[in-house]
PDBQT receptor file of N, H, CA, C and O in Angstrom, charges set to zero:
ATOM      1  N   MET A   1    -189.081  99.867-166.274  1.00  0.00    +0.000 N 
ATOM      2  CA  MET A   1    -188.652  98.538-166.626  1.00  0.00    +0.000 C 
ATOM      3  C   MET A   1    -189.098  97.578-165.537  1.00  0.00    +0.000 C 
ATOM      4  O   MET A   1    -188.832  97.803-164.356  1.00  0.00    +0.000 OA
ATOM      5  N   SER A   2    -189.759  96.537-165.920  1.00  0.00    +0.000 N 
ATOM      6  H   SER A   2    -189.975  96.354-166.879  1.00  0.00    +0.000 HD
ATOM      7  CA  SER A   2    -190.183  95.501-164.993  1.00  0.00    +0.000 C 
ATOM      8  C   SER A   2    -189.063  94.475-164.878  1.00  0.00    +0.000 C 
ATOM      9  O   SER A   2    -188.773  93.760-165.836  1.00  0.00    +0.000 OA
ATOM     10  N   THR A   3    -188.431  94.401-163.703  1.00  0.00    +0.000 N 
ATOM     11  H   THR A   3    -188.667  94.982-162.924  1.00  0.00    +0.000 HD
ATOM     12  CA  THR A   3    -187.274  93.535-163.521  1.00  0.00    +0.000 C 
ATOM     13  C   THR A   3    -187.475  92.617-162.340  1.00  0.00    +0.000 C 
ATOM     14  O   THR A   3    -187.981  93.026-161.294  1.00  0.00    +0.000 OA
ATOM     15  N   PHE A   4    -187.072  91.369-162.516  1.00  0.00    +0.000 N 
ATOM     16  H   PHE A   4    -186.661  91.038-163.365  1.00  0.00    +0.000 HD
ATOM     17  CA  PHE A   4    -187.111  90.381-161.447  1.00  0.00    +0.000 C 
ATOM     18  C   PHE A   4    -185.707  89.842-161.259  1.00  0.00    +0.000 C 
ATOM     19  O   PHE A   4    -184.930  89.787-162.212  1.00  0.00    +0.000 OA
ATOM     20  N   PHE A   5    -185.370  89.439-160.027  1.00  0.00    +0.000 N 
ATOM     21  H   PHE A   5    -186.002  89.484-159.253  1.00  0.00    +0.000 HD
ATOM     22  CA  PHE A   5    -184.041  88.919-159.721  1.00  0.00    +0.000 C 
ATOM     23  C   PHE A   5    -184.170  87.528-159.142  1.00  0.00    +0.000 C 
ATOM     24  O   PHE A   5    -184.980  87.294-158.245  1.00  0.00    +0.000 OA
ATOM     25  N   GLU A   6    -183.380  86.610-159.650  1.00  0.00    +0.000 N 
ATOM     26  H   GLU A   6    -182.722  86.800-160.379  1.00  0.00    +0.000 HD
ATOM     27  CA  GLU A   6    -183.333  85.240-159.140  1.00  0.00    +0.000 C 
ATOM     28  C   GLU A   6    -181.873  84.906-158.866  1.00  0.00    +0.000 C 
ATOM     29  O   GLU A   6    -180.997  85.242-159.663  1.00  0.00    +0.000 OA
ATOM     30  N   ASN A   7    -181.608  84.251-157.751  1.00  0.00    +0.000 N 
ATOM     31  H   ASN A   7    -182.319  83.978-157.103  1.00  0.00    +0.000 HD
ATOM     32  CA  ASN A   7    -180.281  83.736-157.454  1.00  0.00    +0.000 C 
ATOM     33  C   ASN A   7    -180.384  82.226-157.559  1.00  0.00    +0.000 C 
ATOM     34  O   ASN A   7    -181.080  81.597-156.761  1.00  0.00    +0.000 OA
ATOM     35  N   ILE A   8    -179.704  81.637-158.528  1.00  0.00    +0.000 N 
ATOM     36  H   ILE A   8    -179.139  82.148-159.175  1.00  0.00    +0.000 HD
ATOM     37  CA  ILE A   8    -179.861  80.224-158.850  1.00  0.00    +0.000 C 
ATOM     38  C   ILE A   8    -178.565  79.484-158.559  1.00  0.00    +0.000 C 
ATOM     39  O   ILE A   8    -177.485  79.939-158.935  1.00  0.00    +0.000 OA
ATOM     40  N   ASN A   9    -178.675  78.344-157.890  1.00  0.00    +0.000 N 
ATOM     41  H   ASN A   9    -179.552  77.975-157.585  1.00  0.00    +0.000 HD
ATOM     42  CA  ASN A   9    -177.517  77.521-157.584  1.00  0.00    +0.000 C 
ATOM     43  C   ASN A   9    -177.603  76.234-158.399  1.00  0.00    +0.000 C 
ATOM     44  O   ASN A   9    -178.403  75.352-158.087  1.00  0.00    +0.000 OA
ATOM     45  N   LYS A  10    -176.784  76.125-159.439  1.00  0.00    +0.000 N 
ATOM     46  H   LYS A  10    -176.135  76.842-159.693  1.00  0.00    +0.000 HD
ATOM     47  CA  LYS A  10    -176.730  74.933-160.296  1.00  0.00    +0.000 C 
ATOM     48  C   LYS A  10    -175.437  74.200-159.971  1.00  0.00    +0.000 C 
ATOM     49  O   LYS A  10    -174.359  74.615-160.395  1.00  0.00    +0.000 OA
ATOM     50  N   ASN A  11    -175.547  73.112-159.220  1.00  0.00    +0.000 N 
ATOM     51  H   ASN A  11    -176.423  72.775-158.876  1.00  0.00    +0.000 HD
ATOM     52  CA  ASN A  11    -174.379  72.341-158.786  1.00  0.00    +0.000 C 
ATOM     53  C   ASN A  11    -173.392  73.263-158.082  1.00  0.00    +0.000 C 
ATOM     54  O   ASN A  11    -173.722  73.820-157.035  1.00  0.00    +0.000 OA
ATOM     55  N   SER A  12    -172.196  73.439-158.622  1.00  0.00    +0.000 N 
ATOM     56  H   SER A  12    -171.927  72.987-159.473  1.00  0.00    +0.000 HD
ATOM     57  CA  SER A  12    -171.201  74.286-157.969  1.00  0.00    +0.000 C 
ATOM     58  C   SER A  12    -171.177  75.701-158.541  1.00  0.00    +0.000 C 
ATOM     59  O   SER A  12    -170.352  76.518-158.130  1.00  0.00    +0.000 OA
ATOM     60  N   VAL A  13    -172.067  75.998-159.479  1.00  0.00    +0.000 N 
ATOM     61  H   VAL A  13    -172.737  75.334-159.812  1.00  0.00    +0.000 HD
ATOM     62  CA  VAL A  13    -172.110  77.318-160.110  1.00  0.00    +0.000 C 
ATOM     63  C   VAL A  13    -173.322  78.078-159.599  1.00  0.00    +0.000 C 
ATOM     64  O   VAL A  13    -174.442  77.567-159.610  1.00  0.00    +0.000 OA
ATOM     65  N   GLN A  14    -173.087  79.305-159.153  1.00  0.00    +0.000 N 
ATOM     66  H   GLN A  14    -172.177  79.721-159.145  1.00  0.00    +0.000 HD
ATOM     67  CA  GLN A  14    -174.185  80.143-158.689  1.00  0.00    +0.000 C 
ATOM     68  C   GLN A  14    -174.371  81.286-159.680  1.00  0.00    +0.000 C 
ATOM     69  O   GLN A  14    -173.413  81.972-160.035  1.00  0.00    +0.000 OA
ATOM     70  N   LEU A  15    -175.618  81.486-160.125  1.00  0.00    +0.000 N 
ATOM     71  H   LEU A  15    -176.396  80.928-159.836  1.00  0.00    +0.000 HD
ATOM     72  CA  LEU A  15    -175.925  82.484-161.141  1.00  0.00    +0.000 C 
ATOM     73  C   LEU A  15    -176.867  83.547-160.600  1.00  0.00    +0.000 C 
ATOM     74  O   LEU A  15    -177.759  83.251-159.805  1.00  0.00    +0.000 OA
ATOM     75  N   ASP A  16    -176.667  84.779-161.032  1.00  0.00    +0.000 N 
ATOM     76  H   ASP A  16    -175.943  85.020-161.678  1.00  0.00    +0.000 HD
ATOM     77  CA  ASP A  16    -177.622  85.861-160.801  1.00  0.00    +0.000 C 
ATOM     78  C   ASP A  16    -178.363  86.060-162.114  1.00  0.00    +0.000 C 
ATOM     79  O   ASP A  16    -177.743  86.291-163.152  1.00  0.00    +0.000 OA
ATOM     80  N   VAL A  17    -179.683  85.971-162.072  1.00  0.00    +0.000 N 
ATOM     81  H   VAL A  17    -180.187  85.784-161.229  1.00  0.00    +0.000 HD
ATOM     82  CA  VAL A  17    -180.488  86.102-163.284  1.00  0.00    +0.000 C 
ATOM     83  C   VAL A  17    -181.457  87.267-163.110  1.00  0.00    +0.000 C 
ATOM     84  O   VAL A  17    -182.318  87.245-162.231  1.00  0.00    +0.000 OA
ATOM     85  N   LEU A  18    -181.307  88.275-163.949  1.00  0.00    +0.000 N 
ATOM     86  H   LEU A  18    -180.608  88.293-164.662  1.00  0.00    +0.000 HD
ATOM     87  CA  LEU A  18    -182.249  89.390-164.017  1.00  0.00    +0.000 C 
ATOM     88  C   LEU A  18    -183.102  89.156-165.253  1.00  0.00    +0.000 C 
ATOM     89  O   LEU A  18    -182.584  88.802-166.312  1.00  0.00    +0.000 OA
ATOM     90  N   HIS A  19    -184.401  89.350-165.121  1.00  0.00    +0.000 N 
ATOM     91  H   HIS A  19    -184.822  89.637-164.260  1.00  0.00    +0.000 HD
ATOM     92  CA  HIS A  19    -185.267  89.110-166.280  1.00  0.00    +0.000 C 
ATOM     93  C   HIS A  19    -186.510  89.965-166.175  1.00  0.00    +0.000 C 
ATOM     94  O   HIS A  19    -186.895  90.397-165.088  1.00  0.00    +0.000 OA
ATOM     95  N   GLY A  20    -187.132  90.204-167.310  1.00  0.00    +0.000 N 
ATOM     96  H   GLY A  20    -186.820  89.853-168.193  1.00  0.00    +0.000 HD
ATOM     97  CA  GLY A  20    -188.357  90.998-167.327  1.00  0.00    +0.000 C 
ATOM     98  C   GLY A  20    -188.578  91.678-168.662  1.00  0.00    +0.000 C 
ATOM     99  O   GLY A  20    -188.081  91.232-169.696  1.00  0.00    +0.000 OA
ATOM    100  N   TRP A  21    -189.332  92.766-168.625  1.00  0.00    +0.000 N 
ATOM    101  H   TRP A  21    -189.736  93.128-167.785  1.00  0.00    +0.000 HD
ATOM    102  CA  TRP A  21    -189.704  93.531-169.815  1.00  0.00    +0.000 C 
ATOM    103  C   TRP A  21    -188.890  94.819-169.843  1.00  0.00    +0.000 C 
ATOM    104  O   TRP A  21    -188.915  95.586-168.880  1.00  0.00    +0.000 OA
ATOM    105  N   ASP A  22    -188.174  95.065-170.924  1.00  0.00    +0.000 N 
ATOM    106  H   ASP A  22    -188.154  94.442-171.706  1.00  0.00    +0.000 HD
ATOM    107  CA  ASP A  22    -187.402  96.289-171.095  1.00  0.00    +0.000 C 
ATOM    108  C   ASP A  22    -188.269  97.281-171.864  1.00  0.00    +0.000 C 
ATOM    109  O   ASP A  22    -188.525  97.097-173.054  1.00  0.00    +0.000 OA
ATOM    110  N   VAL A  23    -188.723  98.340-171.175  1.00  0.00    +0.000 N 
ATOM    111  H   VAL A  23    -188.516  98.490-170.208  1.00  0.00    +0.000 HD
ATOM    112  CA  VAL A  23    -189.638  99.298-171.809  1.00  0.00    +0.000 C 
ATOM    113  C   VAL A  23    -188.944 100.118-172.888  1.00  0.00    +0.000 C 
ATOM    114  O   VAL A  23    -189.596 100.555-173.836  1.00  0.00    +0.000 OA
ATOM    115  N   ASN A  24    -187.642 100.336-172.767  1.00  0.00    +0.000 N 
ATOM    116  H   ASN A  24    -187.112  99.981-171.997  1.00  0.00    +0.000 HD
ATOM    117  CA  ASN A  24    -186.922 101.098-173.788  1.00  0.00    +0.000 C 
ATOM    118  C   ASN A  24    -186.755 100.291-175.071  1.00  0.00    +0.000 C 
ATOM    119  O   ASN A  24    -186.977 100.811-176.165  1.00  0.00    +0.000 OA
ATOM    120  N   ALA A  25    -186.370  99.039-174.943  1.00  0.00    +0.000 N 
ATOM    121  H   ALA A  25    -186.190  98.617-174.055  1.00  0.00    +0.000 HD
ATOM    122  CA  ALA A  25    -186.172  98.175-176.115  1.00  0.00    +0.000 C 
ATOM    123  C   ALA A  25    -187.480  97.537-176.576  1.00  0.00    +0.000 C 
ATOM    124  O   ALA A  25    -187.555  96.987-177.675  1.00  0.00    +0.000 OA
ATOM    125  N   LYS A  26    -188.508  97.613-175.735  1.00  0.00    +0.000 N 
ATOM    126  H   LYS A  26    -188.448  98.060-174.842  1.00  0.00    +0.000 HD
ATOM    127  CA  LYS A  26    -189.805  96.984-176.007  1.00  0.00    +0.000 C 
ATOM    128  C   LYS A  26    -189.621  95.499-176.332  1.00  0.00    +0.000 C 
ATOM    129  O   LYS A  26    -190.093  94.997-177.352  1.00  0.00    +0.000 OA
ATOM    130  N   ALA A  27    -188.917  94.820-175.421  1.00  0.00    +0.000 N 
ATOM    131  H   ALA A  27    -188.534  95.228-174.593  1.00  0.00    +0.000 HD
ATOM    132  CA  ALA A  27    -188.631  93.392-175.599  1.00  0.00    +0.000 C 
ATOM    133  C   ALA A  27    -188.454  92.741-174.238  1.00  0.00    +0.000 C 
ATOM    134  O   ALA A  27    -188.089  93.396-173.262  1.00  0.00    +0.000 OA
ATOM    135  N   TRP A  28    -188.718  91.446-174.188  1.00  0.00    +0.000 N 
ATOM    136  H   TRP A  28    -189.015  90.914-174.981  1.00  0.00    +0.000 HD
ATOM    137  CA  TRP A  28    -188.440  90.656-172.997  1.00  0.00    +0.000 C 
ATOM    138  C   TRP A  28    -186.943  90.369-172.977  1.00  0.00    +0.000 C 
ATOM    139  O   TRP A  28    -186.324  90.246-174.035  1.00  0.00    +0.000 OA
ATOM    140  N   TYR A  29    -186.353  90.260-171.787  1.00  0.00    +0.000 N 
ATOM    141  H   TYR A  29    -186.856  90.360-170.928  1.00  0.00    +0.000 HD
ATOM    142  CA  TYR A  29    -184.922  89.996-171.722  1.00  0.00    +0.000 C 
ATOM    143  C   TYR A  29    -184.582  89.069-170.558  1.00  0.00    +0.000 C 
ATOM    144  O   TYR A  29    -185.318  88.974-169.577  1.00  0.00    +0.000 OA
ATOM    145  N   ILE A  30    -183.447  88.391-170.698  1.00  0.00    +0.000 N 
ATOM    146  H   ILE A  30    -182.848  88.469-171.496  1.00  0.00    +0.000 HD
ATOM    147  CA  ILE A  30    -182.841  87.607-169.627  1.00  0.00    +0.000 C 
ATOM    148  C   ILE A  30    -181.374  88.009-169.590  1.00  0.00    +0.000 C 
ATOM    149  O   ILE A  30    -180.690  87.981-170.613  1.00  0.00    +0.000 OA
ATOM    150  N   ASP A  31    -180.894  88.381-168.410  1.00  0.00    +0.000 N 
ATOM    151  H   ASP A  31    -181.450  88.403-167.579  1.00  0.00    +0.000 HD
ATOM    152  CA  ASP A  31    -179.520  88.823-168.211  1.00  0.00    +0.000 C 
ATOM    153  C   ASP A  31    -178.906  87.921-167.142  1.00  0.00    +0.000 C 
ATOM    154  O   ASP A  31    -179.398  87.877-166.014  1.00  0.00    +0.000 OA
ATOM    155  N   ILE A  32    -177.839  87.204-167.485  1.00  0.00    +0.000 N 
ATOM    156  H   ILE A  32    -177.439  87.240-168.400  1.00  0.00    +0.000 HD
ATOM    157  CA  ILE A  32    -177.254  86.202-166.589  1.00  0.00    +0.000 C 
ATOM    158  C   ILE A  32    -175.796  86.537-166.309  1.00  0.00    +0.000 C 
ATOM    159  O   ILE A  32    -175.059  86.930-167.213  1.00  0.00    +0.000 OA
ATOM    160  N   LYS A  33    -175.381  86.382-165.048  1.00  0.00    +0.000 N 
ATOM    161  H   LYS A  33    -175.980  86.063-164.313  1.00  0.00    +0.000 HD
ATOM    162  CA  LYS A  33    -173.961  86.492-164.707  1.00  0.00    +0.000 C 
ATOM    163  C   LYS A  33    -173.660  85.559-163.550  1.00  0.00    +0.000 C 
ATOM    164  O   LYS A  33    -174.553  85.179-162.793  1.00  0.00    +0.000 OA
ATOM    165  N   MET A  34    -172.401  85.196-163.423  1.00  0.00    +0.000 N 
ATOM    166  H   MET A  34    -171.675  85.504-164.038  1.00  0.00    +0.000 HD
ATOM    167  CA  MET A  34    -171.991  84.354-162.310  1.00  0.00    +0.000 C 
ATOM    168  C   MET A  34    -171.889  85.218-161.060  1.00  0.00    +0.000 C 
ATOM    169  O   MET A  34    -171.322  86.309-161.105  1.00  0.00    +0.000 OA
ATOM    170  N   THR A  35    -172.435  84.737-159.943  1.00  0.00    +0.000 N 
ATOM    171  H   THR A  35    -172.896  83.850-159.907  1.00  0.00    +0.000 HD
ATOM    172  CA  THR A  35    -172.404  85.463-158.680  1.00  0.00    +0.000 C 
ATOM    173  C   THR A  35    -170.962  85.711-158.260  1.00  0.00    +0.000 C 
ATOM    174  O   THR A  35    -170.131  84.804-158.310  1.00  0.00    +0.000 OA
ATOM    175  N   GLY A  36    -170.668  86.934-157.847  1.00  0.00    +0.000 N 
ATOM    176  H   GLY A  36    -171.344  87.670-157.806  1.00  0.00    +0.000 HD
ATOM    177  CA  GLY A  36    -169.342  87.278-157.358  1.00  0.00    +0.000 C 
ATOM    178  C   GLY A  36    -168.373  87.739-158.428  1.00  0.00    +0.000 C 
ATOM    179  O   GLY A  36    -167.272  88.180-158.099  1.00  0.00    +0.000 OA
ATOM    180  N   PHE A  37    -168.742  87.653-159.693  1.00  0.00    +0.000 N 
ATOM    181  H   PHE A  37    -169.637  87.295-159.961  1.00  0.00    +0.000 HD
ATOM    182  CA  PHE A  37    -167.881  88.103-160.782  1.00  0.00    +0.000 C 
ATOM    183  C   PHE A  37    -168.444  89.405-161.338  1.00  0.00    +0.000 C 
ATOM    184  O   PHE A  37    -169.655  89.547-161.506  1.00  0.00    +0.000 OA
ATOM    185  N   SER A  38    -167.561  90.343-161.618  1.00  0.00    +0.000 N 
ATOM    186  H   SER A  38    -166.577  90.227-161.481  1.00  0.00    +0.000 HD
ATOM    187  CA  SER A  38    -168.030  91.645-162.088  1.00  0.00    +0.000 C 
ATOM    188  C   SER A  38    -168.047  91.753-163.609  1.00  0.00    +0.000 C 
ATOM    189  O   SER A  38    -168.589  92.718-164.149  1.00  0.00    +0.000 OA
ATOM    190  N   GLY A  39    -167.475  90.798-164.298  1.00  0.00    +0.000 N 
ATOM    191  H   GLY A  39    -167.035  90.014-163.859  1.00  0.00    +0.000 HD
ATOM    192  CA  GLY A  39    -167.365  90.900-165.752  1.00  0.00    +0.000 C 
ATOM    193  C   GLY A  39    -168.511  90.258-166.502  1.00  0.00    +0.000 C 
ATOM    194  O   GLY A  39    -169.398  89.637-165.916  1.00  0.00    +0.000 OA
ATOM    195  N   SER A  40    -168.470  90.414-167.750  1.00  0.00    +0.000 N 
ATOM    196  H   SER A  40    -167.749  90.918-168.226  1.00  0.00    +0.000 HD
ATOM    197  CA  SER A  40    -169.344  89.952-168.823  1.00  0.00    +0.000 C 
ATOM    198  C   SER A  40    -170.610  89.186-168.458  1.00  0.00    +0.000 C 
ATOM    199  O   SER A  40    -170.577  88.026-168.048  1.00  0.00    +0.000 OA
ATOM    200  N   ASN A  41    -171.707  89.880-168.622  1.00  0.00    +0.000 N 
ATOM    201  H   ASN A  41    -171.733  90.822-168.955  1.00  0.00    +0.000 HD
ATOM    202  CA  ASN A  41    -173.028  89.265-168.500  1.00  0.00    +0.000 C 
ATOM    203  C   ASN A  41    -173.414  88.663-169.843  1.00  0.00    +0.000 C 
ATOM    204  O   ASN A  41    -172.909  89.067-170.890  1.00  0.00    +0.000 OA
ATOM    205  N   ILE A  42    -174.306  87.702-169.795  1.00  0.00    +0.000 N 
ATOM    206  H   ILE A  42    -174.717  87.373-168.944  1.00  0.00    +0.000 HD
ATOM    207  CA  ILE A  42    -174.924  87.170-171.007  1.00  0.00    +0.000 C 
ATOM    208  C   ILE A  42    -176.338  87.737-171.034  1.00  0.00    +0.000 C 
ATOM    209  O   ILE A  42    -177.120  87.501-170.113  1.00  0.00    +0.000 OA
ATOM    210  N   ARG A  43    -176.667  88.479-172.075  1.00  0.00    +0.000 N 
ATOM    211  H   ARG A  43    -176.032  88.671-172.823  1.00  0.00    +0.000 HD
ATOM    212  CA  ARG A  43    -177.987  89.110-172.172  1.00  0.00    +0.000 C 
ATOM    213  C   ARG A  43    -178.638  88.699-173.483  1.00  0.00    +0.000 C 
ATOM    214  O   ARG A  43    -178.018  88.755-174.545  1.00  0.00    +0.000 OA
ATOM    215  N   GLU A  44    -179.887  88.288-173.395  1.00  0.00    +0.000 N 
ATOM    216  H   GLU A  44    -180.391  88.242-172.532  1.00  0.00    +0.000 HD
ATOM    217  CA  GLU A  44    -180.633  87.914-174.598  1.00  0.00    +0.000 C 
ATOM    218  C   GLU A  44    -181.976  88.626-174.587  1.00  0.00    +0.000 C 
ATOM    219  O   GLU A  44    -182.659  88.676-173.564  1.00  0.00    +0.000 OA
ATOM    220  N   LEU A  45    -182.346  89.174-175.740  1.00  0.00    +0.000 N 
ATOM    221  H   LEU A  45    -181.792  89.133-176.571  1.00  0.00    +0.000 HD
ATOM    222  CA  LEU A  45    -183.635  89.836-175.913  1.00  0.00    +0.000 C 
ATOM    223  C   LEU A  45    -184.571  88.912-176.676  1.00  0.00    +0.000 C 
ATOM    224  O   LEU A  45    -184.140  88.169-177.558  1.00  0.00    +0.000 OA
ATOM    225  N   PHE A  46    -185.854  88.960-176.333  1.00  0.00    +0.000 N 
ATOM    226  H   PHE A  46    -186.204  89.563-175.617  1.00  0.00    +0.000 HD
ATOM    227  CA  PHE A  46    -186.862  88.102-176.959  1.00  0.00    +0.000 C 
ATOM    228  C   PHE A  46    -187.999  88.964-177.483  1.00  0.00    +0.000 C 
ATOM    229  O   PHE A  46    -188.446  89.889-176.804  1.00  0.00    +0.000 OA
ATOM    230  N   THR A  47    -188.467  88.665-178.688  1.00  0.00    +0.000 N 
ATOM    231  H   THR A  47    -188.103  87.914-179.240  1.00  0.00    +0.000 HD
ATOM    232  CA  THR A  47    -189.585  89.413-179.259  1.00  0.00    +0.000 C 
ATOM    233  C   THR A  47    -190.923  88.836-178.825  1.00  0.00    +0.000 C 
ATOM    234  O   THR A  47    -191.943  89.523-178.889  1.00  0.00    +0.000 OA
ATOM    235  N   SER A  48    -190.931  87.573-178.381  1.00  0.00    +0.000 N 
ATOM    236  H   SER A  48    -190.102  87.016-178.329  1.00  0.00    +0.000 HD
ATOM    237  CA  SER A  48    -192.199  86.992-177.932  1.00  0.00    +0.000 C 
ATOM    238  C   SER A  48    -192.100  86.549-176.470  1.00  0.00    +0.000 C 
ATOM    239  O   SER A  48    -191.068  86.046-176.024  1.00  0.00    +0.000 OA
ATOM    240  N   GLU A  49    -193.176  86.746-175.751  1.00  0.00    +0.000 N 
ATOM    241  H   GLU A  49    -194.014  87.155-176.113  1.00  0.00    +0.000 HD
ATOM    242  CA  GLU A  49    -193.226  86.360-174.341  1.00  0.00    +0.000 C 
ATOM    243  C   GLU A  49    -193.113  84.842-174.192  1.00  0.00    +0.000 C 
ATOM    244  O   GLU A  49    -192.551  84.353-173.212  1.00  0.00    +0.000 OA
ATOM    245  N   LYS A  50    -193.641  84.109-175.153  1.00  0.00    +0.000 N 
ATOM    246  H   LYS A  50    -194.097  84.507-175.948  1.00  0.00    +0.000 HD
ATOM    247  CA  LYS A  50    -193.586  82.640-175.099  1.00  0.00    +0.000 C 
ATOM    248  C   LYS A  50    -192.138  82.141-175.135  1.00  0.00    +0.000 C 
ATOM    249  O   LYS A  50    -191.757  81.288-174.332  1.00  0.00    +0.000 OA
ATOM    250  N   ASN A  51    -191.334  82.664-176.056  1.00  0.00    +0.000 N 
ATOM    251  H   ASN A  51    -191.643  83.356-176.709  1.00  0.00    +0.000 HD
ATOM    252  CA  ASN A  51    -189.920  82.271-176.132  1.00  0.00    +0.000 C 
ATOM    253  C   ASN A  51    -189.166  82.675-174.874  1.00  0.00    +0.000 C 
ATOM    254  O   ASN A  51    -188.327  81.924-174.377  1.00  0.00    +0.000 OA
ATOM    255  N   TYR A  52    -189.467  83.859-174.361  1.00  0.00    +0.000 N 
ATOM    256  H   TYR A  52    -190.150  84.469-174.765  1.00  0.00    +0.000 HD
ATOM    257  CA  TYR A  52    -188.858  84.344-173.116  1.00  0.00    +0.000 C 
ATOM    258  C   TYR A  52    -189.145  83.381-171.965  1.00  0.00    +0.000 C 
ATOM    259  O   TYR A  52    -188.228  82.982-171.247  1.00  0.00    +0.000 OA
ATOM    260  N   LYS A  53    -190.402  83.010-171.789  1.00  0.00    +0.000 N 
ATOM    261  H   LYS A  53    -191.146  83.334-172.373  1.00  0.00    +0.000 HD
ATOM    262  CA  LYS A  53    -190.782  82.130-170.681  1.00  0.00    +0.000 C 
ATOM    263  C   LYS A  53    -190.201  80.731-170.836  1.00  0.00    +0.000 C 
ATOM    264  O   LYS A  53    -189.788  80.125-169.847  1.00  0.00    +0.000 OA
ATOM    265  N   ASN A  54    -190.162  80.206-172.060  1.00  0.00    +0.000 N 
ATOM    266  H   ASN A  54    -190.498  80.699-172.863  1.00  0.00    +0.000 HD
ATOM    267  CA  ASN A  54    -189.586  78.881-172.290  1.00  0.00    +0.000 C 
ATOM    268  C   ASN A  54    -188.096  78.860-171.962  1.00  0.00    +0.000 C 
ATOM    269  O   ASN A  54    -187.608  77.909-171.352  1.00  0.00    +0.000 OA
ATOM    270  N   THR A  55    -187.376  79.897-172.360  1.00  0.00    +0.000 N 
ATOM    271  H   THR A  55    -187.772  80.670-172.855  1.00  0.00    +0.000 HD
ATOM    272  CA  THR A  55    -185.946  79.974-172.064  1.00  0.00    +0.000 C 
ATOM    273  C   THR A  55    -185.708  80.178-170.578  1.00  0.00    +0.000 C 
ATOM    274  O   THR A  55    -184.815  79.554-170.004  1.00  0.00    +0.000 OA
ATOM    275  N   LEU A  56    -186.490  81.036-169.950  1.00  0.00    +0.000 N 
ATOM    276  H   LEU A  56    -187.216  81.543-170.416  1.00  0.00    +0.000 HD
ATOM    277  CA  LEU A  56    -186.342  81.295-168.518  1.00  0.00    +0.000 C 
ATOM    278  C   LEU A  56    -186.590  80.031-167.705  1.00  0.00    +0.000 C 
ATOM    279  O   LEU A  56    -185.929  79.796-166.693  1.00  0.00    +0.000 OA
ATOM    280  N   LYS A  57    -187.535  79.229-168.144  1.00  0.00    +0.000 N 
ATOM    281  H   LYS A  57    -188.072  79.420-168.966  1.00  0.00    +0.000 HD
ATOM    282  CA  LYS A  57    -187.868  77.987-167.448  1.00  0.00    +0.000 C 
ATOM    283  C   LYS A  57    -186.645  77.065-167.342  1.00  0.00    +0.000 C 
ATOM    284  O   LYS A  57    -186.492  76.354-166.349  1.00  0.00    +0.000 OA
ATOM    285  N   ASN A  58    -185.778  77.074-168.354  1.00  0.00    +0.000 N 
ATOM    286  H   ASN A  58    -185.902  77.652-169.161  1.00  0.00    +0.000 HD
ATOM    287  CA  ASN A  58    -184.569  76.247-168.331  1.00  0.00    +0.000 C 
ATOM    288  C   ASN A  58    -183.618  76.643-167.208  1.00  0.00    +0.000 C 
ATOM    289  O   ASN A  58    -182.910  75.790-166.672  1.00  0.00    +0.000 OA
ATOM    290  N   PHE A  59    -183.591  77.910-166.848  1.00  0.00    +0.000 N 
ATOM    291  H   PHE A  59    -184.166  78.602-167.283  1.00  0.00    +0.000 HD
ATOM    292  CA  PHE A  59    -182.705  78.377-165.790  1.00  0.00    +0.000 C 
ATOM    293  C   PHE A  59    -183.312  78.202-164.403  1.00  0.00    +0.000 C 
ATOM    294  O   PHE A  59    -182.586  77.993-163.431  1.00  0.00    +0.000 OA
ATOM    295  N   LEU A  60    -184.620  78.285-164.304  1.00  0.00    +0.000 N 
ATOM    296  H   LEU A  60    -185.210  78.455-165.094  1.00  0.00    +0.000 HD
ATOM    297  CA  LEU A  60    -185.273  78.260-162.996  1.00  0.00    +0.000 C 
ATOM    298  C   LEU A  60    -185.624  76.860-162.518  1.00  0.00    +0.000 C 
ATOM    299  O   LEU A  60    -186.200  76.707-161.440  1.00  0.00    +0.000 OA
ATOM    300  N   VAL A  61    -185.291  75.840-163.292  1.00  0.00    +0.000 N 
ATOM    301  H   VAL A  61    -184.823  75.964-164.167  1.00  0.00    +0.000 HD
ATOM    302  CA  VAL A  61    -185.596  74.449-162.908  1.00  0.00    +0.000 C 
ATOM    303  C   VAL A  61    -184.701  74.016-161.778  1.00  0.00    +0.000 C 
ATOM    304  O   VAL A  61    -184.801  72.880-161.312  1.00  0.00    +0.000 OA
TER     305      VAL A  61
């Protein structure tokens, strides 16, 4: 699995974003959670690399 990690600070909210290609699911994914919290991640799978990159761009701005 090709995975990248980004730590993003949006105003007063800090996010951990894992993203990349999931070889088992054969799909691009973005997995988001608030830094310091152990519960519920938000995970989205993408069938196209274009949609994945467009969505990821919104978080990395």
